[in-house]
DOBADREN-649891 format. One record per residue: residue number from 0; residue in one letter; chain; x, y, z of N, C-alpha, C in turn. Coordinates in Angstrom, 3 decimals, always signed. Atoms other than C-alpha are relative to their C-alpha. Layout:
// residues N
<NUM; 'A'; 'A'; <X; Y; Z>; <X; Y; Z>; <X; Y; Z>>
...
//
This chain:
// residues 102
<0; 'N'; 'A'; <+0.856; -1.176; +0.000>; <+0.000; +0.000; +0.000>; <+0.900; +1.236; +0.000>>
<1; 'S'; 'A'; <-0.864; -1.186; +0.105>; <+1.550; +3.327; -1.026>; <-0.337; +1.075; +1.031>>
<2; 'D'; 'A'; <+0.379; -0.983; -1.016>; <-0.187; +5.162; +1.849>; <+0.824; -0.098; +1.278>>
<3; 'H'; 'A'; <-0.906; +0.122; -1.141>; <+2.364; +3.907; +4.393>; <+1.268; -0.703; -0.470>>
<4; 'D'; 'A'; <-1.292; +0.551; +0.404>; <+6.006; +2.811; +4.294>; <+0.237; -1.422; +0.494>>
<5; 'R'; 'A'; <-0.235; +1.312; -0.605>; <+6.013; -0.220; +6.596>; <-1.160; -0.370; +0.912>>
<6; 'I'; 'A'; <+0.875; +0.484; -1.069>; <+3.889; -2.363; +8.846>; <+0.932; -0.596; +1.043>>
<7; 'I'; 'A'; <-0.897; +0.421; -1.078>; <+5.731; -2.774; +12.155>; <-0.853; -0.495; +1.155>>
<8; 'N'; 'A'; <+0.804; +0.617; -1.062>; <+4.234; -5.150; +14.722>; <-1.494; +0.229; -0.224>>
<9; 'G'; 'A'; <+1.410; -0.139; +0.340>; <+0.914; -4.878; +12.895>; <-0.497; +1.433; -0.125>>
<10; 'V'; 'A'; <+0.378; -1.414; +0.048>; <+0.924; -1.044; +12.873>; <+0.499; +0.605; -1.314>>
<11; 'K'; 'A'; <-0.367; -0.668; +1.248>; <+0.891; +0.911; +9.580>; <+0.769; +1.278; +0.334>>
<12; 'V'; 'A'; <-0.904; -1.085; -0.358>; <+3.799; +3.362; +9.751>; <+0.455; +0.766; -1.244>>
<13; 'E'; 'A'; <-0.569; -0.894; +1.008>; <+4.737; +6.331; +7.575>; <+1.300; +0.540; +0.585>>
<14; 'I'; 'A'; <-1.311; -0.404; -0.497>; <+8.429; +7.270; +7.868>; <+0.463; +1.248; -0.743>>
<15; 'K'; 'A'; <-0.542; -1.240; +0.550>; <+9.828; +10.773; +7.342>; <+1.423; +0.160; +0.505>>
<16; 'G'; 'A'; <-1.398; -0.166; -0.372>; <+13.594; +11.179; +7.312>; <+0.537; +1.325; -0.484>>
<17; 'A'; 'A'; <-0.565; -1.294; +0.385>; <+15.630; +14.363; +7.200>; <+1.385; +0.191; +0.598>>
<18; 'T'; 'A'; <-1.268; -0.487; -0.528>; <+19.075; +15.843; +7.614>; <-0.190; +1.479; +0.323>>
<19; 'L'; 'A'; <+0.103; -1.413; -0.375>; <+19.720; +19.306; +9.017>; <+0.033; +0.897; -1.234>>
<20; 'V'; 'A'; <-0.011; -1.005; +1.058>; <+18.897; +22.202; +6.700>; <+1.221; +0.887; +0.230>>
<21; 'K'; 'A'; <-1.229; -0.803; -0.132>; <+22.097; +24.155; +6.013>; <-0.288; +1.343; +0.651>>
<22; 'K'; 'A'; <+0.002; -1.307; -0.676>; <+22.635; +27.153; +8.304>; <-1.273; +0.281; +0.799>>
<23; 'K'; 'A'; <+1.231; -0.261; -0.757>; <+19.271; +26.709; +10.079>; <-0.138; -0.883; +1.232>>
<24; 'N'; 'A'; <+0.119; +0.953; -1.104>; <+19.742; +23.765; +12.491>; <-1.429; -0.493; +0.187>>
<25; 'L'; 'A'; <+1.362; +0.546; +0.004>; <+16.249; +22.545; +11.583>; <-0.064; -1.161; -0.981>>
<26; 'F'; 'A'; <+0.267; +1.085; +0.933>; <+14.973; +19.422; +9.901>; <-1.222; +0.360; -0.833>>
<27; 'S'; 'A'; <+1.094; -0.278; +0.915>; <+12.674; +19.667; +6.897>; <-0.748; -1.306; -0.281>>
<28; 'F'; 'A'; <+0.827; +1.180; +0.225>; <+9.924; +17.036; +6.984>; <-1.054; +0.354; -1.036>>
<29; 'L'; 'A'; <+0.842; -0.342; +1.142>; <+8.087; +17.057; +3.663>; <-1.018; -1.091; -0.293>>
<30; 'Q'; 'A'; <+1.001; +0.953; +0.487>; <+5.097; +15.382; +2.056>; <-0.775; -0.673; +1.128>>
<31; 'I'; 'A'; <+0.837; +0.518; -1.088>; <+3.124; +14.950; +5.284>; <-1.439; +0.016; -0.496>>
<32; 'R'; 'A'; <+1.351; +0.129; +0.543>; <-0.264; +13.655; +4.172>; <-0.926; -0.635; +1.043>>
<33; 'P'; 'A'; <+0.866; +0.533; -1.053>; <-2.867; +13.296; +6.921>; <-1.110; -0.905; -0.508>>
<34; 'D'; 'A'; <+1.084; +0.820; +0.541>; <-5.371; +11.609; +4.588>; <+0.441; -1.410; -0.385>>
<35; 'Q'; 'A'; <-0.467; +1.332; +0.383>; <-3.174; +8.574; +3.898>; <-0.286; -1.035; +1.091>>
<36; 'D'; 'A'; <+0.320; +1.135; -0.857>; <-3.666; +5.142; +5.467>; <+1.211; -0.424; +0.837>>
<37; 'Y'; 'A'; <-1.033; +0.389; -0.964>; <-1.247; +4.964; +8.420>; <-0.531; +0.319; +1.393>>
<38; 'C'; 'A'; <+0.402; -0.233; -1.393>; <-1.565; +4.916; +12.202>; <+1.034; +0.814; +0.767>>
<39; 'L'; 'A'; <-1.111; -0.592; -0.724>; <+1.817; +6.295; +13.215>; <+0.976; +0.587; -1.004>>
<40; 'M'; 'A'; <-1.056; -0.575; +0.827>; <+4.392; +8.632; +11.691>; <+1.286; +0.019; +0.806>>
<41; 'M'; 'A'; <-1.315; -0.034; -0.627>; <+8.069; +8.223; +12.499>; <+0.819; +1.103; -0.650>>
<42; 'F'; 'A'; <-0.878; -1.068; +0.450>; <+10.495; +11.131; +12.231>; <+1.435; -0.437; +0.281>>
<43; 'A'; 'A'; <-1.398; +0.415; -0.118>; <+14.088; +10.030; +11.564>; <+0.875; +1.214; -0.262>>
<44; 'M'; 'A'; <-0.844; -1.198; +0.104>; <+16.606; +12.814; +12.203>; <+1.468; -0.397; +0.031>>
<45; 'F'; 'A'; <-1.408; +0.322; +0.154>; <+20.178; +12.460; +11.010>; <+0.831; +1.235; +0.321>>
<46; 'Y'; 'A'; <-0.916; -1.061; -0.424>; <+22.380; +14.820; +13.012>; <+1.404; -0.373; -0.469>>
<47; 'P'; 'A'; <-1.362; +0.347; +0.437>; <+26.089; +15.051; +12.057>; <+0.627; -1.130; +0.826>>
<48; 'N'; 'A'; <-0.606; +1.025; -0.859>; <+27.035; +12.858; +15.050>; <-1.036; -0.767; +0.815>>
<49; 'D'; 'A'; <+1.055; +0.658; -0.777>; <+23.715; +11.396; +16.164>; <-1.152; -0.378; -0.923>>
<50; 'F'; 'A'; <+1.217; +0.390; +0.690>; <+20.533; +9.722; +15.007>; <-1.120; -0.035; +1.032>>
<51; 'V'; 'A'; <+1.135; -0.051; -0.917>; <+17.158; +10.365; +16.644>; <-1.237; -0.488; -0.748>>
<52; 'L'; 'A'; <+1.238; +0.506; +0.583>; <+13.910; +8.511; +15.969>; <-1.141; +0.316; +0.960>>
<53; 'M'; 'A'; <+1.169; -0.377; -0.799>; <+10.594; +9.901; +17.184>; <-1.250; -0.474; -0.731>>
<54; 'E'; 'A'; <+1.249; +0.430; +0.619>; <+6.981; +8.947; +16.568>; <-1.146; +0.891; +0.467>>
<55; 'M'; 'A'; <+1.183; -0.785; -0.314>; <+3.609; +10.671; +16.503>; <-1.212; -0.754; -0.545>>
<56; 'K'; 'A'; <+1.230; +0.652; +0.436>; <+0.133; +9.175; +16.333>; <-0.690; +0.842; -1.067>>
<57; 'K'; 'A'; <+0.675; -0.701; +1.087>; <-1.941; +10.033; +13.290>; <-0.985; +1.045; +0.521>>
<58; 'E'; 'A'; <+0.945; -0.969; -0.564>; <-4.533; +11.762; +15.464>; <+0.701; +1.321; +0.320>>
<59; 'Q'; 'A'; <-0.767; -1.203; -0.299>; <-1.828; +14.207; +16.554>; <+0.455; +0.686; -1.274>>
<60; 'I'; 'A'; <-0.341; -0.583; +1.300>; <-0.709; +14.695; +12.946>; <-1.161; +0.859; -0.486>>
<61; 'V'; 'A'; <+1.204; -0.713; +0.450>; <-4.276; +15.701; +12.039>; <-0.210; +1.266; +0.835>>
<62; 'K'; 'A'; <+0.167; -1.163; -0.882>; <-4.468; +18.022; +15.054>; <+1.006; +1.092; -0.356>>
<63; 'N'; 'A'; <-1.027; -0.986; +0.349>; <-1.184; +19.713; +14.087>; <-0.295; +0.678; -1.337>>
<64; 'V'; 'A'; <+0.443; -0.614; +1.260>; <-2.547; +20.281; +10.574>; <-1.110; +1.001; +0.291>>
<65; 'E'; 'A'; <+1.131; -0.879; -0.325>; <-5.772; +21.748; +11.979>; <+0.435; +1.261; +0.734>>
<66; 'L'; 'A'; <-0.520; -1.148; -0.755>; <-3.785; +24.032; +14.305>; <+0.927; +0.893; -0.829>>
<67; 'G'; 'A'; <-0.888; -0.780; +0.859>; <-1.630; +25.260; +11.414>; <+1.473; -0.171; +0.328>>
<68; 'I'; 'A'; <-1.398; +0.269; -0.334>; <+1.568; +23.845; +12.911>; <+0.713; -0.610; -1.202>>
<69; 'F'; 'A'; <-0.500; +0.534; +1.261>; <+2.118; +21.750; +9.787>; <-0.572; +0.890; -1.097>>
<70; 'K'; 'A'; <+0.383; -0.982; +1.019>; <+2.031; +24.153; +6.823>; <-0.235; -0.680; -1.351>>
<71; 'K'; 'A'; <+0.255; +0.521; +1.341>; <+0.679; +23.565; +3.323>; <+1.278; +0.056; -0.818>>
<72; 'Q'; 'A'; <-1.240; +0.083; +0.757>; <+3.495; +22.424; +1.087>; <-0.162; +0.493; -1.434>>
<73; 'H'; 'A'; <+0.210; -0.351; +1.406>; <+1.980; +23.063; -2.350>; <-1.204; +0.915; -0.150>>
<74; 'E'; 'A'; <+1.151; -0.790; +0.419>; <-0.385; +25.527; -3.981>; <-0.293; +1.202; +0.898>>
<75; 'G'; 'A'; <+0.218; -1.178; -0.826>; <+0.014; +28.316; -1.404>; <-1.068; -0.202; +1.059>>
<76; 'K'; 'A'; <+0.953; +0.085; -1.108>; <-2.318; +29.072; +1.491>; <-1.404; -0.332; -0.459>>
<77; 'A'; 'A'; <+1.357; +0.254; +0.498>; <-5.447; +28.873; -0.678>; <-0.108; -1.337; -0.724>>
<78; 'G'; 'A'; <-0.002; +1.253; +0.750>; <-4.446; +25.569; -2.304>; <-0.731; -1.122; +0.701>>
<79; 'S'; 'A'; <+0.738; +1.146; -0.543>; <-6.162; +22.239; -1.813>; <+0.816; -1.280; -0.079>>
<80; 'S'; 'A'; <-0.902; +1.134; +0.189>; <-3.147; +19.932; -1.996>; <-0.119; -1.080; +1.071>>
<81; 'K'; 'A'; <+0.031; +0.916; -1.142>; <-3.549; +18.316; +1.458>; <+1.348; -0.667; +0.242>>
<82; 'T'; 'A'; <-1.372; +0.422; -0.264>; <+0.231; +17.921; +1.552>; <+0.643; +1.092; +0.832>>
<83; 'Y'; 'A'; <-0.506; -0.968; -0.971>; <+2.081; +19.577; +4.432>; <+1.481; -0.227; +0.264>>
<84; 'Y'; 'A'; <-1.396; +0.113; -0.405>; <+5.585; +20.231; +5.743>; <+0.145; +0.509; +1.431>>
<85; 'Y'; 'A'; <-0.307; -0.496; -1.341>; <+7.170; +20.892; +9.111>; <+1.510; +0.168; +0.116>>
<86; 'Y'; 'A'; <-1.398; -0.247; -0.317>; <+10.529; +22.469; +9.992>; <+0.129; -0.039; +1.518>>
<87; 'G'; 'A'; <-0.151; +0.074; -1.437>; <+11.679; +21.494; +13.454>; <+1.188; -0.845; +0.425>>
<88; 'T'; 'A'; <-1.063; +0.788; -0.636>; <+13.981; +19.592; +15.809>; <-0.644; -0.993; +0.964>>
<89; 'K'; 'A'; <+0.550; +0.928; -0.997>; <+13.613; +16.869; +18.405>; <-0.680; +0.774; +1.131>>
<90; 'E'; 'A'; <+0.599; -0.793; -1.073>; <+12.871; +19.592; +20.944>; <-1.370; +0.541; -0.406>>
<91; 'T'; 'A'; <+1.290; -0.544; +0.425>; <+10.102; +21.196; +18.900>; <-1.016; -1.119; -0.257>>
<92; 'L'; 'A'; <+0.918; +1.135; +0.200>; <+8.627; +17.813; +17.955>; <-0.601; -0.460; +1.322>>
<93; 'L'; 'A'; <+0.524; +0.359; -1.328>; <+8.297; +17.029; +21.670>; <-1.154; +0.907; +0.405>>
<94; 'T'; 'A'; <+1.043; -0.952; -0.427>; <+6.193; +20.163; +22.166>; <-1.296; -0.154; -0.781>>
<95; 'I'; 'A'; <+1.212; +0.157; +0.806>; <+3.716; +19.145; +19.449>; <-0.519; -1.444; -0.022>>
<96; 'G'; 'A'; <+0.585; +1.319; -0.172>; <+3.071; +15.577; +20.547>; <+0.803; -1.205; -0.421>>
<97; 'A'; 'A'; <-0.847; +1.145; +0.351>; <+5.943; +13.419; +19.337>; <+0.663; -0.558; +1.258>>
<98; 'T'; 'A'; <-0.742; +0.647; -1.095>; <+7.715; +10.948; +21.619>; <+1.198; -0.744; -0.597>>
<99; 'F'; 'A'; <-1.175; +0.752; +0.449>; <+11.078; +9.232; +21.411>; <-0.332; -1.471; -0.129>>
<100; 'V'; 'A'; <+0.141; +1.451; +0.166>; <+11.128; +5.681; +20.087>; <+1.059; -0.658; +0.861>>
<101; 'K'; 'A'; <-0.940; +0.684; -0.913>; <+12.700; +3.391; +22.664>; <+0.593; -1.216; -0.637>>
//
């Protein structure tokens, strides 16, 4: 199914990976689609000397879209793409409902 990347322990998972954006110390998570068929989104962050994996339930993804935390990626503010992006770090992801994967 192209709506999720993996099924892990019976859970449909969408995986978003990113490296640091040059000169900004932020990660760019693109193509966030709340309408796709997944239960959990994982955020894989590749720091120069570290790797961090966090997860967020789909319900929280939808809430972050509704709150405007995740921004429309295509077609401007008036567009109907339903594709979103988020620039952040492990610290900012914690404040919007993500947790560390153990």
